[in-house]
Each structure stands twice: as structure tokens, then as C-alpha cells.
Steps between C-alpha positions, in 0.01 A plus 500: 500500500632840413580757772228730376234233525613398853468863610139513363411170671644627829312827465172330432556258790577781741198699387276201543633434846448864602144493372430182683639642825310829452175304459567293813601803706151657476332172610698456819302590812639469847271450793604602844545220749188423705493626855414205733440563872454214748294711738137586421425868435306675773128561447417785259451827688165665486569863433256789446546640152568876484273692266584463133695785345277480188164334424660261253786390736543128573592371844807274497485295822801455723679170547780328695850486348790293628822704536724200560473509873142593591160592360445864408153645426474719185216743530227526242479799268281668241598492131346620184357217289675414179284444191517138380662381822383325814675503841613161625564499876840362614450184715666212677412151382558187707743254327603192691638618837569854387329816373580636151457868415295574182575847382201720411463806284312633203433223244381544146413309183308174532393337818593526867416198720361577841530248787420513869409804701158657502434430129556126502614372161441654161645668199511867408528595131692821431415670169 
């Protein structure tokens, strides 16, 4: 094979490898490690809600968070609703002998599964 043809083959091979890596790079998603605590969270605090800052405000309930040594209560707060989103409350789920933190936040697009709590089980569709 001539030197010129080898250079073209190397160039095409390098370009193909870079395109392949670029395509894979966008598909990689890293999940944070699950927080597992072997001590049950305290009961949820019953707190009087302050008046809403606006008629459309949504109450985001407080919850217990583990700081690595002890349980810490995070107070609830008012937020403005986001069009096309639904708030999913952070929660602790029992798994084996431990408790696993399920992060909450605003969720969009598709369905959000609801389990436990006041609402029982169900699905909320976000449009």
C-alpha cells in the first residue's frame, strides 16, 4: 500500500473513532450513589404553613435529611408553579434493613408514579 493511501486510511479510521466516541459521550449518564441510612427517619413534622406570597404559589412540604451523622429537618417553603411540571416530594423508602433517599423536585414530560403517603398509589401525567 502506498504511503498516501495509508495516510487516508489512518485519517478515516481516526475520524470514525472520534465520531463513535462523541456519540457515546452524550449518552453517558452518571447517577449519584444512593444514600442508605440504617436508622429510621423521625416522624414528619406537622408545621403550620405561613401565608402564601402569591395566590398561585405551591407549598413544598418539609422533610428529613440525613447529614451523615444525624437527621436534620428541612423546612417547607412556597414556590411558584412551573408550567408543564409537577412537584415530587423527596422521601425515604424502606429497602431491606435500611432507608434509601429518593430525591424530589420538579418533574416534567410523561408520567410520575406516586406511592405511599396520603395519596396512596397512582400515576400523574404531565403535559
